[in-house]
N, C-alpha and C positions, 0 to 999 in steps of 0.2 A: 504494499500499500504506499501511498505518498508520504505517510508519516514515518516510514522506515528508512534507515540509512543502510549503506552497503556494509557487508560483513567486515569487521575490523580485525578479526583473527579467525583462525580455523575453528575455534571453539564457539563462534558466534553464529547463530542460526537465524535466518529471516523469519519473521512472524507471518508475513503474507506477501504475495506477489502483486497484489492490486495497488498499482502506483497512483490511482486516482482518488483514493480514499484516505483521509487523514483521521487521526484520533485527537479530539479536543478535550482538554482538561479545563473545566469551567466551574464556577460556584454552583452548588447543587440547587439552591433556591432560585437562582436566575433561570436555570434550565427547567426546573419543576414548574414555575409560574407559567412559562411559555407552553410547556407540554400539556399541562392540565387544561389550559384555556383552549388549546388547539383541538385536543381530543375530547374534551368534555368529560373524560373519565380518568380519574387519577390512578386507577388500577389497571388501565388498558395495557400498559407495558411497564412492568416493575423491573427496576435495575437490580443487578446482582451486587449485594453489599459486601464490602471488605472492611475489616477493622485493622488499623495499623498498630504495630508494636515494635519495640526495639529489636534489632537482630544483628547478626554478624555473618560475614562470609566465611569465617574460619571457626573451627571447632577444636577441641582438645587442648593440650597444654599451651599451644602457640596462640590461642585466641586473645589473651590479654596483650601479649607483645605486639601482635598484628593490629590490634585495636589502637594501640599507642602510635605506631608509626604509619598506619594507613590514613590517608586523608579523605577516603571515600565516605559517602553517606550511605549507611546500610540500615534497612528496616524490613520487616515482614508484613504481608497483607494476608490476614486469615479470613477465609470465606465464611460468612455467617448467614445460613439459610433462614434462620428464624428471626433475625433482627429487623427485617424489612418493615413489618407492620408496626413494630414498636418504635422505630426510629423515624419513620416518615410522619412527622407531625408539624404543627405550625411553627415550632421553635427551631427546626433544623435550618441552619444557614446563618442564624443570628450570631453564633459564636465564631463563624468564620472557619470551622473545622470540618465542614461537610462539602465534598466536591463530587463532580460527576464526570464520567468519561462518555463522550458522545461522538458520533461519526460526523464527518464533514457536512453531510446532508442535514443532519439534525441541528448542527450549529447554525447553518444558514437559515433554517426554518425559525429557530429561536430568535435570531437577529431580526428576521422579517416581522415576527410578532411584536418585538419590542419597538421596532421602527414604526409599525402601523399604529401602535399605541401613542407614540409621539406625534405621528401625523394627525391623528384624530384630535389631539389637543391644539393642533396648529391649522386646523381646517384643511386637511388633505395633504397629499405629498406622495411621490412614488418611492419605492424601495430600491436600494442598491447597496451592495457591500462597499461601504465608503472606504476611502484610503485610511481614515483615522481608525476604522475598525481593524484593518489589516495591521496598522502600526502597533495596535495594542496586543498583538499576538507575538509570542516569542517561543522558540523551540527549546525543548529540554530533553536530553538524551538519558534514557533509563535502560538498565540492563536487568532483565527478568529471568528468573530461574524457578523451576518447580522443585520444592523441597521434598525430602523423603516423607515428611509428615503429610497426611492427606489434607487437601484443601488449604495448603499454605503456599504462598507465592513469595519468593525472595526478590527484593528490589535493591539495586545498587546504583548509586549516582556518583560518577567519577569525575574528578577535575580534568582528567585526560580527554573526556568526551565533551565537556562543556567549557565555555569561556568562564573566566573567574566570576564576573558579575552574576551570570545566570546560575552558577553553582552556589553562590551565596544566597541568591533568592530561593533556591531549592532547599538549602539548609534551614531557612526560616519557614518555608512552606510546609515541609515534611518533618518538622520537629515533633517527635512523638513522645518526648520525655515528660512533658508537663500536662498536656490535654489530649483527650481522645481525638483521633483522626479517622474519619470514615470516607471511603471512596465508593461510589455507586457506578457500576459499569452498565451503561445503556447501549454501548457499541457492540457488545457481544464478542470482543476480541479475547477477553480472558477465558471465556468458555472454550473458544477454539484452542487456546493455549493449553488448558487442561486436557482437552481431547487429544491434542498432539503429544501429550506427555505419555500416552500409551506406547508411543514408539520407543525403541531402544535409544535412550539419550544418556550420555555420560554426565556425571555430577558436575563437571567443570564446564559444561556447555551452557551458554547464555543466549537470550534473545535480546537484540538491541531495538528498543522502541523509542521513537521520537514523538513526544507529546507536543501538541500545539497548545500552549497555555494562554488562555484568554480571560480578560477581566480580572486578573489576579496580580498584576504588577504592583498594585498598592493594596489589594484586598487583604493581604497577610497582616497589614497594620491593625486590622480589627483585633488581632490576638495580642499584639505587643503593647499592652498597657492602655490601649485606646478604645477597646471594644466596648467598655462600659458606657463611655460618653456617646459613642456612635450608636449603640443599641438603644440607649435611653432616648437619643434624639429621634430615632426611627419609631420606636414603640410609643414615644410620648404623643405622637399624632394619632388621631382617630383613624380607624380602618378605612374610612371614606376619603381620607386626605391622600391625594396622589403625591408621589415622590418624584421630583424632577431629577432624572439621571442623565445629566448632560442633554436634556431635551426629551428623554424617554420616561414614561411614567410607569409606575407599578403600584401595587397595593401597599398600604402603609405598614403592614405587619410582616412583610415577607422579605424585605431586601436588606442586605448588608454588604454591598459591593460597589466598586467604582468602575466607571468606564472612562478611559482617557485621563486617569489620575484626578478626576473631580470627585468631590464628596457630595453626597446627596442627602439632604434633610428636607424637612417640611416647608421648604421655601417655594414661593410661587414664581421665582425668577429662575432663568436658566443659569446653571452653574458657570458655564463658560463666560457669560456676560458679566459675572461678578469678579472676574480675575482670579478664580480659584484654580489656577494652573501652576503646576510644579516646574522646576528647572532640573534638568538631568545633571547628575554629578559626572563631570568629565575626568575625575581623578583628583581627589582631595580639593575640590572646588566648592565644598560646602560653605566655606568662609565667604566666597563670592556670592553664592546663591542666597545666603542669609541677608547680606547687605542689600542685594538687588531687590529682593522681595519687599524689604521695608521701603525702598525708594519708589518702586513701581506702584506702591499702594499709598503714596503721598498724594492727597487729593489734587492740589494745584498742579503738580507735575504730571499727573495722569491726563488732566484736561489739556495741558500744554502740549504734550507729546502726542496725543490723539488728534490734535489740531495741525495747522500748517506751521510747524516749527522750523521747517527747512529754510524759510525765507530769513530767519534771524541767524543762521550759521555764519560765523565770521571766519572767512577763509584767509584773511590777511593778518590775523593776530599771531605775532611771533611766539607768544606764550601759549597759544593753543595748539591743537593737533589736527588743523585743517578741517575740522568738523567731523573727523572720522569717529571719535569717541561718541559725540552727540548722535550721529546717524546710527551707529551700532546700538546705542542704548535705546534710542527711539524705536528702531525696528524691532528690538526684543520686547519692549513694553507693548507694542501693538500686537505682537504674537501672543503675549500672555493674556491680553484682554480680548482677544478674538473669541467670538461665540463658538463653543464646542471645541476649544483648543485642547490638544494633547500636550503632554510634557515637552517643554521646549529645550533643545540642546543649544546652549549659548556659545557655540564654537566660534562664530564670527566675532562676538564681543570679546571672548577670551583671547583670540589671536590679536585683536586691536589692543587689548590691555597689555599683553606681553610685548607688543611692539613699542608702545610708548612708556611702559613701566616695566622694564625687564625684571625688576625684583618679584613680579608676580608671574613670571613665566615658569614653565615646567609643571610638575605635579606635586610640589611641596605644599604643606599646609601654611597658611598665612593668617594675619590678623584682619578680621572683618572691618575693624575701625580704621585701620591704615588704608585699606582699599577704599572705604567710604570717603576718607579725607581726600585721597587722590581723585576719586571720581567726581566729587562735588566741585573741586577746584578745576578739573578737566572740563566738565560740563559748562561751568561758568565761563572759562576762556573760550571755548568753542562757540558759545552763544552770546558772547559779549557784544552788546549793541554799539559800544564805543569803538569806532574804526581807527581813530587816531587818539591816543591818550595824551592829554596835555601834561606839561610838567607843573607840578604843584609843590610848594615848599611849606612844611609844617612850621607854623609860628608859635612862639611862646605865648602864654596867656597874658603876660604883662598886666596883671591885676584885673583882667576882664572876668565876667561871671562865667561859671562852668557851662551854663546853658549856651552862651554865645560861642564859647570855644568848641564845645561838643558839636554844635550845628556846623561850624566851619570845618571841622575835621570830617564830618559825615558828607557834606557837600563836595569836599575835595575827593573823598573816596568815590562818590557817585560819578564824578566827572571822569574817572578812569575806569570805573567798574559798574556796568549796568546790564543785568541779565535776569532771567527767571530765577536763578539761584540766589542772586542778591535780593530780588523782590521777596522771596519766600523764606530763605534759610539764614540770612545774615543779620546779626544784631551788632551792638556796640557796647563796649565796657570801658570804664574809667580806670586808668592805671596811675597810681601815685607812688613816686619814689622819694625817699627822704635820706639825705646824706647824714651819716652818723657823726661826722666831724663838724661841719659848718651848718648843718640843719637846712640845707638848701632843699626846696621842694620842687619836684618836676612832675607835671600832670600832663598826660596824653590820653587821647580817646581813640581806641583802636577797634576795628571790626573783628567779629568772630563768626565762624561758620558752625561751631559746636562748642559745648562746654565739656572739658575733661575734668571730672570731679575726682579728687583723691578719696579713698576710703579712710576713715579715721585710723584704722590700724596701720595705714601707711604714713600718716602724718604724725602720729604719736609713737613714743618709744618707752619701753619699760626698762628701768635700770635698777640694779641691786647694789647697795653700798653697805659697808659695815661701820656702824657708829660706835666709837670707843670714847668713854667718858673718864674723867679723873676723879669721880666721886665714889669709886668703888663698885659701880654697877657693872654687870656682865656685858661684854660687847654684843650688840644686837644688829642683825642685818635688816635693812629697810628696802622695800621695793617701791619705787615711785614711778609715775608716768610723766614724761616731759615731751615737749615738741621735738620731733626728730631733727628739725632745722633750727632748734633753739640755741640759746647761748648758755654760758656757764651760770649766769645769774638765775636762769630758770631752774636749774637743778638745785641750787642752794635754796631757793624759795620753796620748792616742793619738798625738799628734805627737811627744812626747818618746820614746815607745817606737820609733816609725818611724825617727827619725834618731839614736837612741842618745845622747840628751842626757846629759851628764855631771852628776855631783852638784854641781859647782861652777859650773854654767851655768844660765841662765834664758832665757825667751823674752820678747820684747816684740813683740806682735802688733799690726799697724796695717792699716787699710784705705787703699788708695791709689786716688786718682781724679784724673784730669787732672795727672798727674806730681807730685802732692803728697799728703801724709798728711791725710786728712780726719777720722780719729778713731783713738784708741787703744783696744784691747779688753783691759781689765785687770781687770774685775770678775768673779771666778770664778762667781758665782751668776747671771750674765746668761744668758738663754735663747739657744740656738743658732738659734731661729726668727728672731732679729734679723738673721741673715746670709742674704742672698739668693744665689741661684745665680749671678747675674751680677756679684757683687762680686769684687774682687781683693784678696787678703790677703797680706801679707809678714810672716814670722816672723823677727825679728832675733835671732840667737843671740849672747848677751852673757854676760860673766863675772858671776857672782853676787857682789855686794859687800855687806858688812854695813852700810856707810854709804851713804847716798844721794848718789851723785856725779852731776855734770851730764852731759847727753848732747848730742852734736853731731848735728844733723839736716842733711845736705847735700842740696841741690836743685840741679839742673843746668840751665844755659842754653847754647845754642850760638849762635855769631855766624854769621849767614848773610849772604853777599854777594850783592847784586843790582845789575844794570845797568839804570838807568831813564833813558831819553833820553840814552844815551851816558855817563852818569855812574855811578860805582860808589858804592853806598850799602850800609849794613849794618843788620841788625835782629837782635833776640834772640828765641829760641824755646825754650820749656821742652821737655825730653825726659827719658826714663828714670824709674825709680822712685827715691825718696830712699834714701840710705845713712845708716846710724846707727852711731855709735860712742860709747863712753864716754870722757870727758875727765879729765885729772888735775885735782886741786883748783885749781891755778893753771896757766895756759897762755897762750901768746902766739901771734902769727901763724905763727911757724915750726912750732909744735906742730900747729896747724890744718892746715897744708899737708902735713906728714908723715903725719898720720892719714889724710887724704883720699887721698894717693897710695898708702898701704898698702891702703885699701879698694878702690882701682882695680886693684890688681895682678892679680886674677883676670880682668880684662877686657882686659889688655894683649896686643897681637898680637906675634907673633915678629918679629925683625929682618928676616928675609927677606921676610915678607909686607908689612911696613911699607915696605921698600925698593921692592917692586913697586908698592905703592899710591902711594908718593911719586912714582915715575917717571911713572906714569899721570897723577897730579895735576899734575905740572910741565908735561907736554905740553899738558894741557888749559888750564892757566894761560897758557902762552905763546900759544896760539891765541886765547884771549880777549883778551889784552893787545894782540896785533897787530890784532884786529878793532876793539877800542876805539880804538886809535891812529889808525885811519883815520877814525873818526867825531868825534874831539875832539882839540884841541890841548893840553888840560889833562892832561899826562902826568907831571908832576913833583910835583904836590902831593898830600899825604895827611894823615890825621888819626890821632893815636894813640888817642884815645878813640872807640870805635865809636858811642857814643851822640851824638857831635857830628859826624856825617858827613852832616848834611842839606845843607851847602853844597857837598858834592862835592869839597872840597879836602883831599887826603890828603898826609900827610908821612911816615907810617910804616905799613906794611901790618899789619893786625891778625892776619894769618895767621902772622906771626912772633912774636907775643906769647905769654907763658906763661899758665897758668891764673890767673884773677883771682878773689879771694874778697871777698864783700860780706856784711855783716849784712843780715838781712831778717826779715819776719814769718813766722808759721806758714803763711801761704798762699803765700809766695814771690813776692808782688806788689810789695811796697815794696822798693826798692833803697837800702840805707843806705850807711854809710861803708865805704870799702874797708879790708880787713884788711891791714895792712902787716906785713912780716916783722920780728919782734922786738918788735912792739907788743903790750902786754897787752890781753887781750880779756875783757870782762865779759858773761856771759850773763844771761838773764832769771831774777831771783830767784823769781818766782812759779811758773814752770813747771819750773825747773831744767833747761831745755833751750835750747841755742843754735842758732838757725836760721841756716844759712849758704847763700848763693847763690853758685854757682860758675859763672863765665863761661868757656866753652870756645871758644878760637879754632880756626880750621879745621885748623891743623897738629896740634893736640892730638887732634881727632876722628879723624885718620888713624892715630893710635898705639894706639887702643883699639877693641875690638869692641863697639860701642855696641848691636848687636842683642841681646846678652845683657842689657844694661842696660835695654832697652825692652820685652823680651818678658816679660809677666806673665800667667799663665793665669787664667781665671775659676775660681770655686769649683766650678762644675759646668757643663760645656758640653754642652747638649742640642741635638739636631737633630730637627725635626719629622718628617723623612722617614727618620730612622735608627731601625731596629727594634732594640730591646735583645735581647741573647742570651737564649735560653730559660733560665729559672731553675728550680731544683728545691729543694724543701724538704720536710721531713717534717711531718706533722700535729702531732707532739709539739713541734717547734720553734715552730710557730705558737701552740700552747697556752702554751709557756714565755714567749713574747713577750707574750701576753695577761696572764699572771700576774706579769710583771716589774714591779718598783717603778719608778714614773716620776713626774716633777713634773706637776702640773696645768697646763694651758695658761693663757695670760693671760686667755682668755675664760671660764675655769672656776675662777675664784678661790674659795677656801673661807673662810668667816667663822669665825675662831678665837674660841671663847668666852672664852679667857683673855686674848688680846691685844685683843679687842674690835675687830678690823678684818679686812678681807679680805686673804688672803695666798696665795701660790703654793705650796700644800702638796704634799708627796709622797704618792702613793696606791699602795696595794698590794692586789691581789685575791687571794683563795684560794678554791678550791672547798671547800664545806663539806658540802652534802647534794646527792646526784646523783639525777636523775629516772629513771623507768623508760624513757622515750623521750628520748634526748638529741639535740637538733637543733643542728648546728654550721654556722654561716654563715661562709664565707670571704670576707673583705672585699676583693674583687677591684676594686671600683669606687672611684676617688678623685676628689674634686671640688676645684677651685680656682676663683678668681674668673674666670679667663679660659678655662679648658678642663676637659674631663672626660677621664678616662683609665681604661683597664681593664688590669689586670695579668694576663698570661698565664702566671704562675708555675705550674709543675707541682707540685702538692701530693701527696706520697706518703702516702696515708691507709690505715690498716689496714682490711681487709674482714672478716676472720674473728675478730680479736682485738684490740680497742682496750682497752688496760689503763691505767686512770687511777689505780691505787693509789698511784703516786708523786706525784700532784698533788692529792690530797684531804687537807685539813688535819685533818679530823675522822676520825682513824684508827679510833677504837673504834666509831663508828656506821655505818660503811660496810663491810659484809661482801662486798657484790657491787659490784665496780668494773670488770667486764669487759663489753664491748659488741660486738655484731656489726652490720655494716652491712646495711640492708634497702632503702634508697632513696637516690637522688641526683637533685638538680635541677641540670641542666646549662645553661650559657649558651655558645653558639657565636657568634663574630663580634665586632664592634666595640661600643663603648659606645653609640653612637647608635641601633643597631638590633639586629641579630643575631637569634638564634633559641633558644628554650628547648625542652628535651626532659626526659624523666625516665627513669631506670633503676630498675627495681623487681625485687626478689628474690622468686621464687615457689617456694621449696622446693628442697632439694638444691643442685645447682650451677647451677640454671637462672635466668637473669636475662632480663628483657624490656625492650625499648626502647619507651617510649610517646612517640610523635612525633605530637602532636595526635590525629587519628583513626586513625593507623597504629600497629599494635602488632606487633612481631616479636621473635624470640629474639636474644640477643646473647651473645657469648662473655665469659667471666669476665675475659679479658685486655683487654677494651675498657672495663671499668668505670672504671679510673683514667685520667684525662686532664686536661689543663690547662683543660678546660671545666667541671669540677666546681665547683659554686657553693654549694649547700646539702646537707649530709650528714645522713642520718637514721639513728640507731643505736638498737637496742633492747638492754636489759640482759639478760644471761644469767646464770643461777645456776650457780655452779661445781659 
């Protein structure tokens, strides 16, 4: 038959030799409605039912291994003689899991019946198998084999026999793991197959069948999480309501399928005329399809490109693309809005896009917002009504009112830019820069095509610091939230509030690395970007003095004993973070010791714990001494200075010594003179800081909890495998973060005309003039030198009433500041890949999901999600 292919191997047998007859695979309910109406008897010809179940082409011990490495789709069809009556009921077909096998003649008859139904609603019309009917048919190669078990048919669909896209469709269509799948054979070919099985056939012989799949290119979407909305949309209409199926009508309780990728609900209008047409995926072009569907459903743009837009194409604009982008976009829009349109393959537009924007060439995934930005700018330049742009020079305000300056900027902009894109999509904002040195204020009014709003999690930063007091309290870590682009004074302010800093207290913040202070953070204007997440900061809580008094910075070393070749030796090892305290104007060794011991009081362990630790330590020491005594006869000598223990002769154990204090440098490397009790000590006059190295013998280590002294958290501890909790924020909060005053980054320095140098000025944005179509881009993607990240923050955005009256600086000129949502570009998945779709509003409360070539209705409750990426609003008149 025509639906069969030639034998691919010696083990493949032809099913039939009739090359004029094809086998069509169609939705069961679609076929049943036509069949019952034509015959008037639902039982005149009953199909042979089969129930699908998982299966494997391999048996025995190798089954699991072959299942892993084989990419074929394998399942079984079990013949069910008694299920026909029970399964043929009014609900078959609603789930999208019941299909029919019909002959070519039956398929044409069913098409004619559906076409006649459509013609009757249009006052007549002749029938023909239209080109779009043929386009909705695609072939699928199946390999069939009779199993040893009676009434069981094995089915295998291989990548070798089908193109990749059709194989993927088959995997979705014949997924038998989650729901029941029934196939009704009205063609009679399976009966002939079972009859031929009486012939002597080897177990490895297969029959290659080419099915003509019709009406199911998008029908499988009923199953993939959307069937409830679709079924409710259909069943919610009364049985007398006719369903418009791209022009064809059917009963309201019977259908759940699409023709030519259009979704049919109880609408009285033809689906094609509503623009419910998908765009084919040409290979990772979902980002493009998503952005395009949002644009082609922008009301003013639809009217413009369905009209005579060609007369406004500017072929002389050197910034344009000779009108080719505008022509390709307009042609595609017209195809998408044509009545009865089938999914459009945007190949011409894609080729033009790749020509003028090579970054979008090939089959790589891209950013829908980046494409949208290029396309809006390209359409504007191609359709710019200004043939010769005049030269205009921006003038300073010179004390004039903002209204006058803003109008001047806008008129200068319109003198060079005048197109449908400017008319519909462009607004104006006020930008104010302030020099931090001379306080020079610069104000400009710039146009915008869209607003890129940061998410709060990208504008704020959490930082953890350890606060150390001199009043005997335990060091405490505090986690605060500060602006990511903030200054050092922002951190001090937040930390002061978190730990209730008193009016007579101050902070000395230092970065600690390798048990020493490597820098002091004392400049209020320094940027917080200088602090990395892996840094460790200590905030020393000190008394605020009018006079600058010297500071003592204590660093710690412990004496470690080792036995090498039977001899006891000692070494010094730095540990813990430095402790800081203020000193009196004059001080001696006793003052140094007293201050240090006061700083150590929070780390001191209780007497009971110390006694327990000492007992354990004594036992261990006795055992070590006995072991050493067996290996050496030098048991009576010791040294008092642990640094002179190289000769192994000891006279006094360092474990019995007290804390020893030495002067040192800021790195704690050089060991100076020992600080004696009662001896006057002189600090560094240059730094007003005295660096002290404290040597801890073993006995002293046991008296203190050194774990508290050594544990210092990082500024921010991130984990690659740890997923952050779901965040939620309103769109208004994102807008406030966008309009908030912030300092420019080090890479965006502003040249101050008064100071005659570049400076890190503060910048403030204000909305001044709002466009008719407001496009809002949510900045979900962040980039760093080493990794990319996507924020899954849930943004709660208004659907019916976005009120921007509180955010517009030009109050008198904006009477209409309310917007309604009409489209959303969504991104699902991770940064490196994922998938783009579009939600589009089509009047009333009806929304549709445009997923490449698939289009189906979606509930209003599904519009808001953490996948929302670009929002499209249109202005409404109050």
